[in-house]
Legacy VTK file of the C-alpha trace (Angstrom):
# vtk DataFile Version 3.0
C-alpha trace
ASCII
DATASET POLYDATA
POINTS 298 float
58.945 22.715 -23.448
59.323 18.958 -23.912
60.893 17.762 -27.132
59.164 14.761 -28.752
60.497 12.625 -31.587
57.911 10.528 -33.445
58.347 7.926 -36.163
55.205 7.003 -38.068
53.901 10.449 -37.185
51.984 10.793 -40.457
50.093 7.510 -39.974
46.680 6.986 -38.400
47.872 6.782 -34.781
50.743 9.226 -35.241
48.514 11.925 -36.710
46.148 11.767 -33.752
49.034 11.808 -31.279
50.507 14.895 -32.927
47.119 16.626 -32.746
46.977 15.922 -29.017
50.572 16.977 -28.347
50.347 20.353 -30.050
47.702 21.285 -27.474
50.349 20.908 -24.761
53.722 22.499 -24.051
55.589 20.327 -26.553
57.557 20.497 -29.778
57.324 17.500 -32.114
59.979 16.363 -34.572
58.503 13.856 -37.025
60.752 11.462 -38.928
59.422 10.695 -42.408
60.631 9.081 -45.638
59.743 12.117 -47.743
60.380 15.850 -47.817
57.620 17.672 -45.917
57.570 21.317 -44.920
55.362 23.079 -42.400
54.909 26.522 -40.918
53.488 25.158 -37.678
55.639 26.490 -34.810
55.411 23.242 -32.819
56.155 20.740 -35.609
59.308 19.936 -37.584
59.794 17.234 -40.221
63.053 15.395 -40.866
63.531 13.095 -43.842
65.496 10.245 -42.341
66.038 8.559 -45.683
68.545 11.303 -46.527
72.225 11.291 -45.457
72.998 13.405 -42.403
69.430 13.397 -41.087
70.755 12.830 -37.569
72.179 16.375 -37.459
68.684 17.819 -37.932
67.306 16.137 -34.804
67.507 18.345 -31.679
67.959 17.074 -28.135
64.963 14.847 -27.488
63.149 14.100 -24.231
60.575 11.545 -25.387
60.618 9.161 -28.355
57.469 7.513 -29.733
58.306 4.790 -32.249
55.347 3.815 -34.447
57.241 3.066 -37.665
56.407 -0.122 -39.515
54.934 -1.338 -42.794
51.193 -1.971 -42.781
49.880 -5.475 -42.089
46.877 -4.835 -44.338
48.511 -6.090 -47.521
48.895 -9.615 -48.853
51.789 -11.314 -47.070
53.997 -12.404 -49.936
57.487 -13.602 -49.079
58.917 -10.227 -50.102
56.329 -8.240 -48.182
56.822 -10.316 -45.032
60.459 -9.258 -45.138
59.331 -5.627 -45.492
57.067 -5.982 -42.446
59.928 -7.307 -40.337
62.758 -5.062 -41.548
60.733 -1.850 -41.471
60.291 -2.232 -37.713
63.722 -3.526 -36.774
65.727 -1.121 -38.930
63.770 1.921 -37.728
64.200 0.979 -34.080
67.906 0.264 -34.508
68.418 3.580 -36.313
66.889 5.385 -33.337
69.147 3.542 -30.919
72.224 4.402 -32.996
71.119 8.050 -33.004
70.996 8.339 -29.219
73.646 5.948 -27.949
76.487 8.385 -28.659
74.610 11.527 -27.621
75.140 13.040 -24.222
71.457 13.956 -23.913
69.467 10.700 -23.744
65.670 10.526 -24.011
63.948 9.992 -20.674
61.188 7.857 -22.234
61.099 5.526 -25.236
57.609 4.348 -26.231
57.611 1.509 -28.747
54.499 0.225 -30.491
53.946 -3.530 -30.578
50.966 -5.861 -31.007
48.870 -8.447 -29.199
50.121 -10.893 -31.841
52.793 -11.632 -29.218
50.256 -13.944 -27.519
49.281 -17.377 -28.818
45.797 -17.663 -30.340
43.519 -19.323 -27.792
39.752 -19.434 -27.326
39.944 -20.191 -23.611
42.925 -18.300 -22.194
42.883 -14.677 -21.011
46.213 -12.907 -21.440
47.675 -10.252 -19.164
51.088 -8.596 -19.381
52.535 -11.287 -17.076
52.377 -13.944 -19.797
55.650 -14.661 -21.575
56.319 -16.850 -24.578
58.678 -17.386 -27.495
57.786 -16.782 -31.163
55.436 -19.383 -32.631
54.533 -17.877 -36.045
55.532 -15.035 -38.368
53.615 -12.257 -36.617
54.831 -13.264 -33.162
58.403 -13.313 -34.487
57.970 -9.764 -35.795
56.646 -8.600 -32.425
59.322 -10.460 -30.471
62.180 -8.983 -32.477
60.673 -5.475 -32.480
60.390 -5.488 -28.698
63.893 -6.936 -28.324
65.424 -4.068 -30.291
63.359 -1.513 -28.356
64.670 -2.786 -25.015
68.179 -1.693 -26.004
67.159 1.770 -24.809
67.170 0.478 -21.228
70.979 0.361 -21.543
70.901 4.161 -22.020
69.018 4.667 -18.757
65.810 5.396 -20.672
62.413 4.308 -19.350
61.070 1.914 -21.990
57.337 1.380 -22.527
56.160 -1.300 -24.952
52.565 -0.916 -26.049
50.976 -4.088 -27.403
48.146 -2.674 -29.504
44.921 -4.533 -30.051
42.660 -3.932 -33.057
42.517 -0.133 -33.393
39.062 1.217 -34.213
39.087 4.521 -36.105
36.896 6.220 -38.678
40.040 7.375 -40.483
41.498 3.987 -41.432
42.663 0.713 -39.964
40.401 -2.293 -39.489
37.001 -0.672 -38.978
36.272 0.585 -42.526
37.089 -2.886 -43.905
34.939 -4.576 -41.245
32.061 -2.180 -41.852
32.083 -2.499 -45.657
30.262 -5.886 -45.853
27.500 -4.473 -43.644
27.171 -1.432 -45.900
26.635 -3.942 -48.730
24.162 -6.006 -46.649
26.662 -8.904 -46.618
27.884 -8.783 -43.016
28.011 -11.862 -40.831
30.087 -14.476 -39.070
33.730 -15.049 -40.063
35.131 -18.521 -39.498
33.825 -20.016 -36.278
32.806 -16.605 -34.969
34.180 -17.636 -31.577
37.599 -16.005 -32.018
38.276 -13.073 -29.698
38.683 -9.515 -30.954
40.766 -7.452 -28.528
40.027 -3.915 -29.687
40.540 -0.290 -28.620
39.053 3.042 -29.709
41.748 5.274 -31.214
40.941 8.083 -28.772
41.579 5.751 -25.842
44.745 4.471 -27.515
46.292 7.919 -27.910
45.195 8.977 -24.422
46.690 5.776 -22.981
50.018 6.301 -24.768
50.350 9.767 -23.276
49.157 8.508 -19.871
51.938 5.892 -19.703
54.525 8.440 -20.853
53.432 10.882 -18.155
53.295 8.247 -15.395
56.795 7.874 -13.952
56.248 4.334 -12.658
54.952 3.083 -16.026
57.519 0.882 -17.761
57.744 -2.421 -19.562
54.887 -4.091 -21.454
51.352 -2.676 -21.498
48.358 -4.186 -23.281
46.532 -1.429 -25.164
43.095 -3.017 -25.430
39.644 -2.173 -24.118
38.699 -4.005 -20.893
35.720 -5.792 -22.525
36.812 -8.177 -25.289
34.243 -9.545 -27.775
33.849 -12.691 -29.873
33.915 -11.992 -33.623
30.276 -12.992 -34.058
29.094 -10.549 -31.380
31.496 -7.920 -32.687
29.902 -8.209 -36.121
26.408 -8.221 -34.651
27.233 -4.969 -32.830
28.356 -3.378 -36.106
25.054 -4.514 -37.610
23.059 -2.935 -34.773
24.899 0.374 -35.010
24.671 0.543 -38.830
21.103 -0.848 -38.953
22.151 -3.651 -41.274
21.602 -7.430 -41.113
24.117 -9.868 -39.644
23.210 -12.998 -41.580
26.013 -14.351 -43.769
28.841 -16.753 -42.965
32.314 -16.887 -44.532
34.038 -20.220 -43.698
37.645 -20.169 -42.504
38.843 -22.011 -45.603
37.411 -19.278 -47.834
39.183 -16.548 -45.845
42.461 -18.457 -46.100
42.057 -18.877 -49.863
41.315 -15.199 -50.420
43.696 -13.608 -47.894
46.487 -16.179 -47.603
48.597 -15.918 -44.455
47.067 -12.521 -43.677
43.885 -14.393 -42.658
45.609 -15.143 -39.345
44.764 -11.568 -38.269
41.049 -12.452 -38.557
41.023 -16.100 -37.501
43.903 -16.621 -35.044
43.241 -14.168 -32.269
43.601 -13.714 -28.524
41.673 -12.453 -25.499
43.915 -9.718 -24.094
43.072 -7.418 -21.179
44.771 -4.173 -20.022
45.644 -4.996 -16.408
48.627 -2.659 -16.165
46.829 0.303 -17.728
44.054 -0.017 -15.171
46.631 -0.399 -12.387
48.012 3.071 -13.190
44.490 4.542 -13.089
43.868 4.967 -16.790
40.153 5.594 -17.380
38.699 4.347 -20.651
36.343 6.710 -22.405
35.075 3.863 -24.597
35.193 0.606 -22.588
32.118 -0.805 -24.345
32.105 -1.785 -28.034
28.642 -0.411 -28.803
29.531 3.006 -27.365
32.802 3.019 -29.323
31.129 2.088 -32.611
28.336 4.619 -32.142
30.965 7.324 -31.762
32.941 6.237 -34.832
30.173 5.146 -37.204
27.424 7.642 -36.445
LINES 1 299
298 0 1 2 3 4 5 6 7 8 9 10 11 12 13 14 15 16 17 18 19 20 21 22 23 24 25 26 27 28 29 30 31 32 33 34 35 36 37 38 39 40 41 42 43 44 45 46 47 48 49 50 51 52 53 54 55 56 57 58 59 60 61 62 63 64 65 66 67 68 69 70 71 72 73 74 75 76 77 78 79 80 81 82 83 84 85 86 87 88 89 90 91 92 93 94 95 96 97 98 99 100 101 102 103 104 105 106 107 108 109 110 111 112 113 114 115 116 117 118 119 120 121 122 123 124 125 126 127 128 129 130 131 132 133 134 135 136 137 138 139 140 141 142 143 144 145 146 147 148 149 150 151 152 153 154 155 156 157 158 159 160 161 162 163 164 165 166 167 168 169 170 171 172 173 174 175 176 177 178 179 180 181 182 183 184 185 186 187 188 189 190 191 192 193 194 195 196 197 198 199 200 201 202 203 204 205 206 207 208 209 210 211 212 213 214 215 216 217 218 219 220 221 222 223 224 225 226 227 228 229 230 231 232 233 234 235 236 237 238 239 240 241 242 243 244 245 246 247 248 249 250 251 252 253 254 255 256 257 258 259 260 261 262 263 264 265 266 267 268 269 270 271 272 273 274 275 276 277 278 279 280 281 282 283 284 285 286 287 288 289 290 291 292 293 294 295 296 297
């Protein structure tokens, strides 16, 4: 039986991963910031905000690090620090846990984001592209990945998953994007030309496990669907699936006034494709946006 350690295991992605793993020959230890008990034979919870938590963690084969404060809150100066530190401190704590242990994990999967890439309407990004931080979000991603790569020094295979916009009916971006259409207020945001690199949550969790189980998979992987959409067409597809109009327009300046720096998630985006996932024969169940939305919305 493989021993998994998951941070962020009670979040949207973590919950779905745990559901998938308990169907296999695996035991999952979930690190949380609260006291949780369970009678499930394949799941254990460890409160890693308590002293001595390290002693409760068994020998681990595979680590999946999803810990990090949500981006879906207003980015005040204090909260920006929370976004950064929550990721770096969690990753460093994991490294400190394993660096002195004789039994090292064979795989370390670390979540990241397509915010690594510079916003561009004309460029298509693959995993080969490299850059330095250029704004707050890219700095967060850069530092998070840098701390994750420390595990290579332990002889661990490191996989860095740069997540696109995750579409789920249980949270994340989709409920917020769908709400204006439910109110008959959906439409174009900003220029409408910005790219939305998205992925269905089922494909995301399947892809995470596929990279973990593929021995040659290491380094950076883009976790996005192969067909990227402009925001205007993305919104129009939501309208078609929900049978609502796509008529309004919210100018960029209005989004910036209302959302502050968080508006960059909506306006400053990238066209990112999953070359390396396809190279290791991952098959998308939802490669097309309309099919994905029909599954999640209907």
